[in-house]
C-alpha positions as CSV (number, residue, x, y, z in Angstrom):
1,X,18.6,20.8,5.8
2,X,15.8,19.6,8.1
3,X,17.7,16.3,8.4
4,X,20.9,18.2,9.2
5,X,19.2,20.3,11.9
6,X,17.8,17.2,13.5
7,X,21.2,15.6,13.4
8,X,22.8,18.6,15.0
9,X,20.2,18.4,17.9
10,X,21.6,15.0,18.6
11,X,18.9,12.9,17.0
12,X,19.5,9.8,14.9
13,X,18.1,10.6,11.5
14,X,17.0,8.3,8.7
15,X,15.6,9.7,5.4
16,X,13.5,7.8,2.8
17,X,13.5,9.4,-0.6
18,X,11.5,8.9,-3.8
19,X,12.6,9.3,-7.4
20,X,13.0,12.9,-8.6
21,X,10.1,14.7,-10.3
22,X,8.8,12.9,-13.2
23,X,11.5,10.3,-13.3
24,X,9.2,7.3,-12.8
25,X,6.9,8.4,-15.6
26,X,9.9,8.9,-17.9
27,X,11.2,5.4,-17.1
28,X,7.7,3.9,-17.8
29,X,7.6,5.8,-21.1
30,X,11.0,4.5,-22.0
31,X,9.9,0.9,-21.4
32,X,6.8,1.4,-23.5
33,X,9.0,2.5,-26.4
34,X,10.4,-1.1,-26.4
35,X,7.3,-3.1,-25.4
36,X,3.7,-2.4,-24.7
37,X,3.7,-5.1,-22.0
38,X,7.2,-5.3,-20.6
39,X,7.8,-8.1,-18.1
40,X,7.0,-7.0,-14.5
41,X,10.4,-8.2,-13.2
42,X,12.2,-6.0,-15.7
43,X,10.0,-3.1,-14.9
44,X,11.0,-3.4,-11.3
45,X,14.7,-3.4,-12.3
46,X,14.1,-0.3,-14.3
47,X,11.9,1.7,-12.0
48,X,14.1,1.1,-8.9
49,X,16.9,3.1,-10.6
50,X,15.0,6.4,-10.0
51,X,15.3,6.1,-6.2
52,X,18.9,4.9,-6.5
53,X,19.8,8.2,-8.2
54,X,17.9,10.2,-5.6
55,X,19.6,8.5,-2.5
56,X,23.1,8.9,-4.0
57,X,22.5,12.6,-4.7
58,X,21.0,13.2,-1.3
59,X,23.9,11.6,0.5
60,X,26.4,13.6,-1.6
61,X,24.5,16.9,-0.8
62,X,24.5,16.2,3.0
63,X,28.1,15.2,3.0
64,X,29.0,18.4,1.1
65,X,27.4,20.4,3.9
66,X,29.7,18.8,6.4
67,X,27.6,16.0,7.9
68,X,28.4,12.3,7.2
69,X,25.7,10.4,5.3
70,X,25.4,7.1,3.6
71,X,22.9,5.8,1.0
72,X,21.3,2.4,0.7
73,X,19.0,0.7,-1.8
74,X,16.1,-1.3,-0.5
75,X,18.1,-4.5,-1.1
76,X,21.2,-3.2,0.7
77,X,19.2,-2.2,3.8
78,X,17.5,-5.6,3.9
79,X,13.9,-4.9,2.9
80,X,12.6,-8.3,2.0
81,X,9.3,-8.6,0.1
82,X,7.2,-11.2,-1.5
83,X,7.7,-11.8,-5.3
84,X,4.7,-9.9,-6.7
85,X,6.6,-7.6,-9.0
86,X,5.3,-4.0,-9.3
87,X,3.1,-4.5,-6.2
88,X,5.2,-6.4,-3.7
89,X,4.4,-6.5,0.1
90,X,7.0,-6.2,2.8
91,X,7.7,-9.4,4.7
92,X,10.5,-8.3,7.0
93,X,13.3,-5.8,7.4
94,X,16.8,-6.2,8.7
95,X,17.9,-3.4,11.0
96,X,21.6,-4.3,11.4
97,X,23.1,-2.0,8.7
98,X,20.8,0.9,9.5
99,X,21.6,0.7,13.2
100,X,25.3,0.4,12.7
101,X,25.3,3.5,10.4
102,X,23.2,5.5,12.8
103,X,25.4,4.6,15.7
104,X,28.4,5.8,13.7
105,X,26.7,9.2,13.6
106,X,25.7,9.1,10.0
107,X,22.5,10.3,8.4
108,X,21.1,7.2,6.7
109,X,19.4,7.8,3.3
110,X,17.2,4.9,2.1
111,X,15.6,4.4,-1.3
112,X,11.8,4.1,-0.9
113,X,9.4,2.1,-3.0
114,X,11.7,-1.0,-3.4
115,X,13.0,-4.2,-1.8
116,X,14.3,-7.6,-2.7
117,X,12.6,-11.0,-2.7
118,X,14.0,-14.3,-1.3
119,X,15.6,-15.0,-4.7
120,X,17.4,-11.6,-4.7
121,X,15.2,-10.1,-7.4
122,X,14.5,-6.4,-7.1
123,X,10.9,-5.6,-6.4
124,X,8.9,-2.4,-6.1
125,X,6.0,-1.8,-3.7
126,X,3.5,0.0,-6.0
127,X,1.5,3.0,-5.3
128,X,2.4,4.7,-2.0
129,X,5.5,2.6,-1.8
130,X,7.9,5.3,-0.5
131,X,5.5,6.3,2.3
132,X,5.0,2.7,3.2
133,X,8.8,2.2,3.3
134,X,9.2,5.2,5.7
135,X,6.6,4.0,8.1
136,X,7.9,0.4,8.0
137,X,11.4,1.6,8.9
138,X,10.1,3.8,11.7
139,X,8.3,0.7,13.0
140,X,11.2,-1.6,13.1
141,X,13.6,1.0,14.5
142,X,11.1,2.0,17.2
143,X,11.2,5.7,16.1
144,X,9.3,8.3,18.0
145,X,7.5,9.4,14.9
146,X,7.6,9.3,11.1
147,X,7.6,12.6,9.3
148,X,6.2,12.6,5.8
149,X,7.1,15.7,3.7
150,X,4.9,16.4,0.7
151,X,3.6,19.2,-1.5
152,X,0.7,19.9,0.8
153,X,0.8,21.1,4.4
154,X,-1.4,18.4,5.9
155,X,-4.7,16.6,5.8
156,X,-7.8,18.7,5.1
157,X,-11.4,18.3,6.0
158,X,-12.0,17.6,2.3
159,X,-10.2,18.2,-1.0
160,X,-9.6,22.0,-1.0
161,X,-9.5,22.0,-4.8
162,X,-13.2,21.1,-4.7
163,X,-14.2,22.9,-1.5
164,X,-12.0,26.0,-1.0
165,X,-13.3,26.4,2.5
166,X,-11.8,23.1,3.7
167,X,-9.7,23.4,6.8
168,X,-6.4,21.8,7.8
169,X,-6.9,19.1,10.4
170,X,-4.2,19.2,13.2
171,X,-4.7,15.5,14.3
172,X,-6.7,12.5,13.0
173,X,-6.9,8.9,14.1
174,X,-5.5,6.0,12.1
175,X,-9.1,4.6,11.4
176,X,-10.4,8.0,10.3
177,X,-7.4,8.4,8.0
178,X,-7.8,4.9,6.6
179,X,-11.4,5.7,5.7
180,X,-10.4,9.0,4.1
181,X,-7.5,7.5,2.3
182,X,-9.8,4.8,0.8
183,X,-12.1,7.6,-0.4
184,X,-9.4,9.3,-2.4
185,X,-7.7,11.7,0.1
186,X,-4.5,11.6,-1.8
187,X,-2.1,12.8,0.9
188,X,-1.2,9.2,1.9
189,X,-1.9,5.7,0.7
190,X,-3.9,3.2,2.8
191,X,-1.0,0.8,3.0
192,X,1.2,3.3,4.9
193,X,-1.6,4.1,7.3
194,X,-2.3,0.4,7.9
195,X,1.4,-0.1,8.8
196,X,1.3,2.9,11.2
197,X,-1.8,1.6,13.0
198,X,-0.5,-2.0,13.2
199,X,2.8,-0.9,14.8
200,X,1.6,2.2,16.6
201,X,3.8,4.7,14.6
202,X,2.7,8.4,14.9
203,X,2.9,10.1,11.5
204,X,3.4,13.8,11.0
205,X,2.4,15.0,7.5
206,X,4.1,18.3,6.7
207,X,4.9,20.6,3.8
208,X,8.3,20.3,2.2
209,X,8.2,24.1,1.8
210,X,7.4,25.2,5.3
211,X,8.4,24.5,8.9
212,X,4.8,25.0,10.1
213,X,3.1,22.0,11.9
214,X,1.1,19.7,9.6
215,X,-1.3,16.9,10.6
216,X,-0.6,14.2,13.1
217,X,-2.0,10.7,12.3
218,X,-2.2,9.0,15.7
219,X,-4.1,6.6,17.9
220,X,-7.6,7.3,19.1
221,X,-6.6,8.6,22.5
222,X,-4.5,11.3,20.9
223,X,-6.9,12.1,18.1
224,X,-10.2,12.7,20.0
225,X,-11.7,16.2,20.0
226,X,-14.6,16.9,22.5
227,X,-17.8,17.7,20.7
228,X,-16.8,16.9,17.2
229,X,-18.9,14.2,15.5
230,X,-17.4,14.4,12.0
231,X,-13.7,15.0,11.1
232,X,-13.8,15.0,7.3
233,X,-15.8,14.4,4.2
234,X,-14.7,12.8,0.9
235,X,-15.8,12.1,-2.6
236,X,-15.0,9.2,-4.9
237,X,-16.2,10.0,-8.5
238,X,-15.0,7.0,-10.4
239,X,-17.4,4.5,-9.0
240,X,-19.8,2.1,-10.7
241,X,-22.8,0.3,-9.1
242,X,-23.7,-3.3,-9.9
243,X,-26.9,-4.9,-8.6
244,X,-27.6,-8.6,-8.8
245,X,-31.4,-9.0,-8.7
246,X,-33.4,-11.8,-7.4
247,X,-30.7,-13.5,-5.4
248,X,-32.1,-16.6,-3.7
249,X,-32.4,-16.0,0.0
250,X,-30.4,-19.1,1.0
251,X,-27.0,-19.9,2.6
252,X,-24.1,-19.7,0.3
253,X,-25.7,-17.5,-2.5
254,X,-23.9,-14.3,-1.5
255,X,-20.6,-16.2,-1.0
256,X,-20.9,-17.7,-4.5
257,X,-21.4,-14.3,-5.9
258,X,-18.4,-12.6,-4.3
259,X,-16.2,-15.6,-4.8
260,X,-16.5,-15.1,-8.5
261,X,-15.7,-11.4,-8.1
262,X,-12.7,-12.1,-5.9
263,X,-11.4,-14.8,-8.3
264,X,-11.3,-12.0,-10.9
265,X,-9.1,-9.9,-8.6
266,X,-11.7,-7.2,-8.5
267,X,-11.7,-5.0,-5.4
268,X,-15.2,-4.3,-4.1
269,X,-16.0,-1.2,-2.2
270,X,-19.6,-0.7,-0.9
271,X,-21.6,-3.9,-0.4
272,X,-25.3,-3.6,0.4
273,X,-27.8,-6.4,0.9
274,X,-31.4,-5.6,2.0
275,X,-33.9,-7.9,3.6
276,X,-35.4,-10.6,1.4
277,X,-39.0,-10.5,0.1
278,X,-40.7,-13.5,-1.4
279,X,-37.6,-15.6,-0.8
280,X,-35.3,-13.4,-2.9
281,X,-33.1,-10.4,-2.2
282,X,-31.0,-7.8,-4.1
283,X,-27.3,-7.4,-3.6
284,X,-25.6,-4.2,-4.7
285,X,-21.9,-3.3,-4.7
286,X,-19.6,-0.7,-6.1
287,X,-16.3,-1.1,-8.0
288,X,-13.9,1.3,-9.6
289,X,-15.2,2.5,-13.0
290,X,-12.3,0.9,-14.8
291,X,-13.3,-2.5,-13.4
292,X,-16.9,-2.4,-14.5
293,X,-16.7,-4.4,-17.7
294,X,-14.8,-7.3,-16.1
295,X,-17.1,-7.1,-13.0
296,X,-20.2,-7.5,-15.2
297,X,-18.8,-10.6,-16.8
298,X,-18.1,-12.2,-13.4
299,X,-21.5,-11.0,-11.9
300,X,-23.5,-12.3,-14.8
301,X,-21.8,-15.7,-14.6
302,X,-22.4,-15.8,-10.8
303,X,-26.0,-14.8,-11.2
304,X,-26.6,-17.6,-13.6
305,X,-24.9,-20.1,-11.3
306,X,-26.9,-19.2,-8.2
307,X,-30.3,-18.7,-10.0
308,X,-30.5,-14.9,-9.6
309,X,-32.9,-13.2,-12.0
310,X,-30.5,-10.6,-13.5
311,X,-27.8,-8.0,-13.3
312,X,-28.1,-4.2,-13.7
313,X,-25.5,-1.5,-13.4
314,X,-25.1,2.3,-13.3
315,X,-21.8,3.7,-14.5
316,X,-22.6,7.3,-13.6
317,X,-22.5,7.3,-9.8
318,X,-20.2,8.7,-7.1
319,X,-19.8,8.0,-3.4
320,X,-19.9,10.8,-0.8
321,X,-18.8,10.0,2.8
322,X,-18.6,11.6,6.2
323,X,-16.0,10.2,8.6
324,X,-15.5,10.8,12.3
325,X,-14.8,9.1,15.6
326,X,-17.6,11.1,17.2
327,X,-20.2,9.2,15.4
328,X,-19.9,6.5,18.0
329,X,-21.3,8.8,20.7
330,X,-23.4,11.3,18.8
331,X,-26.9,10.7,17.6
332,X,-28.4,12.5,14.6
333,X,-25.2,12.4,12.4
334,X,-27.0,10.4,9.6
335,X,-30.0,12.7,9.9
336,X,-27.8,15.8,9.4
337,X,-26.2,14.3,6.4
338,X,-29.4,13.1,4.8
339,X,-31.1,16.5,5.4
340,X,-28.2,18.4,3.8
341,X,-28.5,16.2,0.7
342,X,-32.3,16.6,0.6
343,X,-32.0,20.4,0.9
344,X,-29.7,20.3,-2.1
345,X,-32.2,18.3,-4.1
346,X,-29.9,15.2,-4.2
347,X,-31.3,11.7,-4.2
348,X,-29.6,8.9,-2.3
349,X,-29.3,5.7,-4.2
350,X,-27.5,3.6,-1.7
351,X,-26.5,3.9,2.0
352,X,-24.0,2.0,4.1
353,X,-22.6,2.8,7.5
354,X,-19.9,1.8,9.9
355,X,-19.1,3.0,13.4
356,X,-17.2,6.0,12.1
357,X,-18.4,6.5,8.5
358,X,-21.6,7.1,6.6
359,X,-21.4,6.6,2.8
360,X,-24.1,7.4,0.2
361,X,-24.2,6.8,-3.5
362,X,-25.5,9.6,-5.7
363,X,-25.6,10.6,-9.3
364,X,-22.1,11.5,-10.5
365,X,-23.4,14.8,-11.9
366,X,-24.5,15.8,-8.4
367,X,-21.3,14.6,-6.7
368,X,-19.6,18.0,-6.1
369,X,-22.7,19.7,-4.8
370,X,-23.3,16.7,-2.5
371,X,-19.8,16.9,-1.1
372,X,-20.1,20.7,-0.5
373,X,-23.5,20.2,1.2
374,X,-22.2,17.5,3.6
375,X,-19.0,19.4,4.3
376,X,-21.0,22.5,5.3
377,X,-23.6,20.6,7.3
378,X,-21.0,19.5,9.9
379,X,-19.3,22.9,10.1
380,X,-16.1,21.6,8.5
381,X,-15.7,24.9,6.8
382,X,-15.0,26.6,10.1
383,X,-11.5,27.0,11.6
384,X,-10.5,24.3,14.0
385,X,-9.0,25.0,17.4
386,X,-5.1,25.0,17.4
387,X,-3.2,21.9,18.5
388,X,-2.1,22.3,22.2
389,X,1.5,23.6,22.4
390,X,2.5,20.6,24.5
391,X,1.0,17.9,22.2
392,X,3.1,14.8,22.1
393,X,1.7,11.7,20.5
394,X,2.1,8.3,22.2
395,X,4.3,5.8,20.5
396,X,2.7,2.4,21.0
397,X,4.9,-0.6,21.6
398,X,5.6,-2.5,18.4
399,X,3.7,-5.7,18.3
400,X,4.2,-8.6,15.8
401,X,1.5,-9.2,13.3
402,X,-0.9,-12.1,13.7
403,X,-1.4,-13.1,10.1
404,X,-4.5,-14.9,8.8
405,X,-3.4,-18.3,7.4
406,X,-4.0,-19.0,3.8
407,X,-7.0,-21.2,3.0
408,X,-7.9,-22.5,-0.5
409,X,-11.5,-21.4,-0.3
410,X,-10.9,-17.9,0.9
411,X,-9.7,-16.0,-2.1
412,X,-7.4,-14.1,0.2
413,X,-4.3,-12.9,-1.6
414,X,-0.7,-13.5,-0.4
415,X,-1.2,-14.2,3.2
416,X,2.1,-15.4,4.8
417,X,4.1,-14.5,7.9
418,X,5.0,-10.9,6.9
419,X,4.9,-7.4,8.1
420,X,2.1,-6.3,5.7
421,X,-0.2,-9.2,6.3
422,X,-3.9,-8.8,7.0
423,X,-4.3,-8.6,10.8
424,X,-7.7,-9.4,12.3
425,X,-8.1,-7.7,15.6
426,X,-11.5,-8.9,16.5
427,X,-14.5,-11.1,15.7
428,X,-17.6,-9.8,17.5
429,X,-21.2,-11.0,18.1
430,X,-23.9,-8.5,19.1
431,X,-27.1,-10.1,20.2
432,X,-28.8,-6.9,21.5
433,X,-30.1,-5.3,18.3
434,X,-33.3,-5.3,16.4
435,X,-33.9,-4.5,12.7
436,X,-36.6,-2.1,11.3
437,X,-37.2,-2.3,7.5
438,X,-39.3,0.2,5.5
439,X,-40.5,-1.4,2.3
440,X,-41.2,0.3,-1.1
441,X,-40.3,3.9,-0.1
442,X,-40.5,6.4,-3.0
443,X,-37.0,6.7,-4.4
444,X,-36.7,10.5,-4.3
445,X,-34.8,13.2,-2.3
446,X,-35.7,13.6,1.3
447,X,-37.1,10.2,2.2
448,X,-34.2,9.1,4.4
449,X,-33.8,12.5,5.9
450,X,-37.5,12.7,7.0
451,X,-37.4,9.2,8.6
452,X,-34.2,9.6,10.5
453,X,-35.1,13.1,11.7
454,X,-38.1,11.5,13.5
455,X,-35.9,8.7,14.8
456,X,-33.3,11.2,16.1
457,X,-36.1,13.4,17.7
458,X,-37.2,10.3,19.6
459,X,-33.7,9.9,21.0
460,X,-33.2,6.4,19.4
461,X,-29.6,5.5,18.6
462,X,-29.2,3.9,15.1
463,X,-26.3,1.5,14.3
464,X,-26.4,0.0,10.8
465,X,-28.2,1.7,8.0
466,X,-28.6,-0.1,4.7
467,X,-30.4,1.2,1.6
468,X,-30.1,-0.7,-1.7
469,X,-30.4,0.7,-5.2
470,X,-34.0,1.5,-6.1
471,X,-36.1,-0.3,-8.7
472,X,-39.3,0.7,-10.3
473,X,-39.2,4.1,-8.5
474,X,-39.1,2.5,-5.0
475,X,-36.5,1.3,-2.6
476,X,-36.1,-0.6,0.7
477,X,-34.5,1.0,3.8
478,X,-33.3,-1.0,6.8
479,X,-31.7,0.1,10.1
480,X,-30.8,-1.5,13.4
481,X,-31.4,-0.2,16.9
482,X,-31.0,-1.5,20.4
483,X,-33.5,-4.3,21.0
484,X,-35.1,-2.3,23.8
485,X,-35.9,0.5,21.3
486,X,-37.6,-1.7,18.7
487,X,-41.1,-0.9,19.7
488,X,-40.5,2.9,19.8
489,X,-38.6,2.7,16.4
490,X,-41.5,0.7,14.9
491,X,-44.0,3.3,16.2
492,X,-42.0,6.2,14.7
493,X,-41.6,4.4,11.4
494,X,-45.3,3.4,11.2
495,X,-46.4,7.0,11.9
496,X,-44.3,8.1,8.9
497,X,-45.0,5.5,6.3
498,X,-48.0,3.4,7.6
499,X,-48.1,-0.1,9.1
500,X,-48.1,-2.0,5.8
501,X,-44.6,-0.8,4.9
502,X,-42.9,-1.5,8.2
503,X,-41.3,-4.9,9.2
504,X,-39.5,-5.4,12.5
505,X,-37.3,-8.3,13.6
506,X,-36.9,-7.9,17.3
507,X,-34.0,-10.2,17.8
508,X,-31.1,-10.7,15.4
509,X,-27.4,-11.5,15.5
510,X,-24.9,-9.0,14.1
511,X,-21.5,-10.4,13.3
512,X,-18.4,-8.2,12.7
513,X,-14.9,-8.9,11.6
514,X,-12.5,-6.1,12.4
515,X,-8.9,-5.7,11.2
516,X,-6.1,-3.8,9.5
517,X,-5.8,-4.3,5.8
518,X,-9.4,-5.2,5.1
519,X,-9.4,-3.3,1.8
520,X,-5.9,-3.8,0.5
521,X,-6.1,-7.6,1.0
522,X,-8.7,-8.9,-1.5
523,X,-11.3,-11.4,-0.6
524,X,-11.8,-10.8,3.2
525,X,-15.6,-10.4,2.7
526,X,-15.6,-13.5,0.5
527,X,-13.9,-15.6,3.3
528,X,-16.4,-14.3,5.8
529,X,-19.4,-15.2,3.6
530,X,-17.8,-18.6,2.9
531,X,-17.3,-19.4,6.5
532,X,-21.0,-18.7,7.2
533,X,-22.1,-20.6,4.1
534,X,-20.3,-23.7,5.2
535,X,-22.3,-23.8,8.4
536,X,-25.6,-23.2,6.5
537,X,-26.0,-19.8,8.0
538,X,-27.9,-17.3,5.8
539,X,-27.0,-13.6,5.6
540,X,-29.8,-11.1,5.9
541,X,-28.0,-7.8,5.8
542,X,-24.4,-6.6,4.8
543,X,-22.5,-3.4,5.2
544,X,-18.8,-2.8,5.0
545,X,-16.0,-0.2,5.8
546,X,-12.3,0.0,5.8
547,X,-11.9,-1.5,9.2
548,X,-14.9,-3.8,9.6
549,X,-17.4,-6.0,7.8
550,X,-20.8,-6.4,9.4
551,X,-23.5,-9.0,8.6
552,X,-26.8,-9.8,10.2
553,X,-28.3,-13.2,10.5
554,X,-30.9,-15.0,12.5
555,X,-30.7,-14.6,16.3
556,X,-30.5,-18.3,17.0
557,X,-27.6,-18.8,14.6
558,X,-25.4,-16.2,16.3
559,X,-23.2,-18.4,18.4
560,X,-22.6,-20.8,15.6
561,X,-21.8,-17.9,13.2
562,X,-19.3,-16.6,15.8
563,X,-17.6,-19.9,16.0
564,X,-17.4,-20.2,12.2
565,X,-15.7,-16.8,12.0
566,X,-13.3,-17.6,14.8
567,X,-12.2,-20.6,12.8
568,X,-11.8,-18.6,9.6
569,X,-10.0,-15.7,11.3
570,X,-7.6,-16.7,14.1
571,X,-7.2,-14.0,16.7
572,X,-4.2,-12.6,18.5
573,X,-4.4,-13.0,22.3
574,X,-5.6,-9.5,23.0
575,X,-8.3,-9.4,20.3
576,X,-12.0,-9.0,20.9
577,X,-14.5,-11.9,20.4
């Protein structure tokens, strides 16, 4: 009926629908009755029928209400994908049939989740496929917005099933939503948000059962709120931590490690590397719990190959994150988060940061109290100001993707000239930072909070924060500050832990690769590490997020490192470098 009302207002309406109820689960169960491992191509043939039923029934219902409607499958509409069955990516979409039907005054009903490859095989898009279809169609049609109707009324500051005080967010940026989606905010899948950011499509997430406004997912200019440092908090419970100990501190060692992981098609989340001591360093990373066994096989093989001393793991960890555009301009955000965790008696095992996200690894048994503490610390349990009545998001002009070409040594999956390709928007070099490292800190609650409280009180802005998993009851903590603040930061750190535990590097090079699709395209970090290894450039620090990967290397190697990354990641004309 919403579609009919919009049509009656004179708007051109296209509706993307999913399979009804539990249809997809029922079809999967049906296939499993015949074979435990049915061919992926035949599964796509089977699963696509669920949406085909839905579009036909929807078109019938609208027509019965007196409005002309026509249904299309993904193949009929011209959604062309690659040939990776059950997880295909969209390459291009033909608009001819859609535009013709819309110009004829019909409501167009399209089957989500599916397409067709160049050999006319039916394909399905995998998790989040219907949302991805909707945003992709909005992009190619130049729609003013894409409305997503779901069983919730918008995006919340955290999962309201865990924290009942969570508040609905009226608007959020693409980057913030990408970070939250990667952290398990189940309203939308990362792929659809990546599409929206790439093509500038405003998304309005709304309830299927109410006409009330939901949450707008928009560009930064439309999403900003004055005074807010954090927009949301999230929890990922099913994480496992793997640490490779005694990694030789030489060029190529980190690349060799993550090349093995990428070759096993394992998606890595947090990556943390601390400064080296005695010519060796430790590299920790997290993976989904279900990937732990396979990851350990790959990590142990890599450790043996590069001469590392061993591999440890922890299968009982969880990741808690705070996300917000305001972190770029507000000091003390990390301090507030660490103090909230310390007050709750929760120890931090790992830390990694980006411009708009701080993530910590904690014991899984403490995960829910940790999330609640972080959520309350930033006032996210308080009602948000209403969206202005005249709010209208900006629709950015559609721009073609600038895909990263495929290279044999990159481990980057399925990169071709298609709509869903990885798009690198920038390669940056920052030569204006210094690094402070605190060695052998007691691995107990409150250590990070105490140190960063003193740093914040001194008015020192902190960029990267890296803490690796502890060993023997101690841990190392590194952070970067503007070079001009190095002496003050050293003085503060020395006053807290003593001179013997503080190391300062007053000039370093920070390299960053920014883009859309950094997580959903495997092997981006591996390609970055490989490009530096080929130039003999050693990596001293690593941290990662959904939209950027940062590494630190020697100051004098900065220009060469930048050139290596430009070669590995070609840039569009308007990109940053």
